[in-house]
N, C-alpha and C positions, 0 to 999 in steps of 0.2 A: 488737535485744533479742529473745530467743526467748520465745514465750509459755509461760506456766506451764500444764502439764497438770493440770487440777483433779482428775482421777480417778487420778492417779499414786500417791497415798498412801492411797487409799480414802475420803478425805473432801475435799470441796471446801473451799478456804480460807475462803469466806464462811460455811460452816457451823461453823467452829471457834469463832467468837465470835458469840453471838446479838445483840449490841448493834449498832445502826446504825453504819455505817462512819465517820461524822464525829464520833463520841464520843471518839476517841483523838487527843489533841493533844500534841505534844512541847514541853516548856518549853525554855528556853535551856540549862539545865544538861544535859538529856538530849541535845540537839543537839550540845553541846560534847563530851560523852563519846562519842557516836556518831561524830563527826568524828575524834576521837582514836583510836578503835577502828579506823576505816577507814585512818588513816595507818599505824598499827602493823601492821595486817593486810597492807597493801601492802608495807611494808618487809620483813616476814617472808616474804611470798610471793616477792618479788624475790630475797632472799638464798637462799631454798630453790631457786628456779629456777636461779640461778647455780650452786649446789652440785650440783644434778642434772645440769646441763650439763657441769660439770667431771668428775663421776663417769662420765657417758656417754663423755666424751673419754678418760678413763683406761681404760674397758672396751674401747673401740675399739682403743686402743694394745695392750691385753692380747690382743685377738683377732689383731692383726698379730704379736704375740709368739708366739702359739700356732702360727701358720704357720711362724715361724722355729724354734720349739722342735721341730716335727715333723721337722726335718732331723737332729736328734740321736737319733731313734728307733733307728736301726740301731746307733749307737755306744754309747749309754748305757742303752738300754731305756726311755727316757722318751717318752711320747706327748703331743703338743700337743693331742690331741682333748679331753682333760678340760678344758683351759683354754678351748678354743673353746666347749664346752658351758656352762661356768660363765659365760663372757662373754655368751653369748646369753641365759642365764637372768638375769644382772644387767641387761642392757638391757631385758628384759621387765619386771623389777621397777621399774626407773627409769621406764619409760613408764607403768606403773600408778600409781606414787606421784606422778608429775608432774600427772596429771589433777586431783586435789583441790587441789593447790597452785595450779593455774590458776584453779580456782573461787574460791579465797581471793583471788587477785589481782583477778579480775573483781568479787567482792564489794566490794573496796576501791574500785575505780574507779566502780562503779555507785552506791555509797553516797555518795561525795564529790560525784558529779554530781547525784544526787537531792537532797542537802542544798543544793546551790548553786541548783538550778532549782525546788526544792520540789515534785518530781514523785513522787506517791504510788505510781504504777505502777512506777517505776524502783526505789524503795526496797523495794517488795514483791519485785521480781525480785532485788535484792541479797540480801534475806533468804532467798529461795529458793536462791540459790547457797550461802549460808552453811549452810543446812539440808543441802544436798547434801554439803558439806565435812564437817560433823560426823557425818552419817549414815554416810558412807564410813568414817571413822575409828572410829566405833562398831562397825560390822559387822566391820572389820578386827581390832579389839580382841577381839571375840567369837571370831573364827576363830583368832586366835593363842592365846587362853586355852584354847580347845578342843584345839588342837594340843599345848599344854603338858600338859593333862590326859591326852590320849592317850599322850604320851611318858612321863609319870610312871607311868601304869598299865602301859605296855609294859615299862618298865625294872623295875618291881616284879615283873611276871610272869616276865621273863627271870631276875631275881635269885632268885625263889622256885624256878624250875624247875632252876636249877643247884645249889641247896643240897641237893636230895633226889635 
């Protein structure tokens, strides 16, 4: 289990809640729901990891196809270079997306183990991984929305420039 860097987010975890650490106790209902969350998170993570593996396999096959397609360059004017570029780009995207899925899987495993052993440090680490997962997708959402906004502004400027 990797240690949590307390200064990573600007605030140490113990400073987030001024109450003593032993004031938070989970009742059986909360433990039940947390266990169910861990099971579903593990299921979703495994399914997503399998899908990412299948996508990577398809991209690798596409890269081999790009090599085959380059033999047609002289005859039909088609280059396999664009397929190779797209394949490498897809592999990079798959690698980036797989990291938070792995964090979700580790959250699931750590949460189930922490509930079984009643280990507060392990459940804290599990929530640290879940925090990473949601922070990644939050930042990714902000980036995508920014790109959408730039695209809309760009298309509007191109459309306005062609009308006059």
